[in-house]
C-alpha positions as CSV (number, residue, x, y, z in Angstrom):
1,M,118.9,87.0,63.9
2,K,116.3,87.7,61.2
3,D,113.2,90.0,62.4
4,N,109.7,88.5,62.6
5,I,110.5,85.1,62.4
6,H,110.4,83.9,66.0
7,P,106.9,83.3,67.9
8,Q,105.8,85.6,70.6
9,Y,107.1,85.0,73.9
10,G,105.3,86.1,77.2
11,Y,103.6,85.2,80.4
12,V,101.5,82.5,80.8
13,V,99.9,80.7,83.8
14,F,100.0,76.9,84.0
15,R,97.7,75.4,86.4
16,D,98.2,71.6,87.4
17,R,94.9,70.2,87.5
18,S,95.8,67.1,89.5
19,A,97.8,69.1,92.2
20,G,95.7,71.9,92.1
21,K,98.6,74.3,92.1
22,A,99.4,77.0,89.4
23,F,102.7,79.1,88.5
24,L,103.6,81.7,86.2
25,T,106.1,81.5,83.6
26,R,107.2,82.5,80.3
27,S,106.0,80.5,77.0
28,T,105.1,81.1,73.3
29,L,101.5,79.9,74.2
30,V,101.1,83.6,74.7
31,A,100.5,83.7,71.0
32,K,97.0,81.6,71.4
33,A,96.1,83.9,74.2
34,A,92.9,84.8,72.4
35,S,91.7,81.2,72.7
36,L,92.7,80.5,76.0
37,P,90.9,81.3,79.5
38,T,92.3,84.1,81.6
39,I,93.1,84.3,85.3
40,E,93.8,87.0,87.5
41,W,97.4,86.2,89.3
42,E,98.5,87.2,92.5
43,D,100.2,90.3,91.2
44,G,96.8,91.9,90.3
45,N,97.4,91.3,86.4
46,T,95.6,89.1,84.2
47,Y,97.1,86.2,82.1
48,S,96.5,83.4,79.7
49,L,95.6,80.3,81.4
50,V,97.0,76.7,80.4
51,N,95.5,73.7,82.3
52,V,97.8,70.7,82.3
53,E,97.5,67.5,83.6
54,V,101.1,66.8,84.9
55,S,103.6,69.3,86.1
56,S,106.6,69.2,88.5
57,Y,104.2,69.5,91.1
58,S,102.4,66.1,90.6
59,H,104.8,64.2,88.5
60,P,106.1,61.0,90.5
61,F,109.7,61.8,89.4
62,H,109.7,65.4,91.2
63,T,107.6,64.4,94.0
64,G,109.2,61.0,95.2
65,R,105.9,59.2,95.1
66,N,106.7,56.4,92.3
67,A,103.9,54.2,91.5
68,V,104.3,50.8,89.8
69,L,101.4,50.4,87.3
70,D,100.8,46.6,86.3
71,T,97.7,46.3,84.5
72,A,98.7,43.5,82.6
73,G,99.6,41.2,85.3
74,Q,103.3,41.1,83.9
75,V,104.9,40.8,87.2
76,Q,102.6,37.9,88.3
77,K,103.5,36.3,85.3
78,F,107.2,36.4,85.8
79,N,106.8,35.4,89.2
80,K,104.6,32.4,88.3
81,R,107.2,31.5,85.7
82,Y,110.2,31.8,87.8
83,G,109.1,30.4,90.9
84,R,108.8,33.4,93.0
85,S,106.0,33.8,95.6
């Protein structure tokens, strides 16, 4: 492989804001470490922090809590059209 063509790859903490949980993993976002906030992790080291809205802690597919969102009333239209009550 060619040298100096790959982005930096290091440890970053991702915090799921909706679930209130965090996890340490490796990411190429470590290259933006200067512009990211930091957090002291359980091992005593300081890592860059990336806040996310959805992760495996809060995503319905992983949690099993699926929610059907029907903001446009499409289900009601269908039931009215085809006579379901």
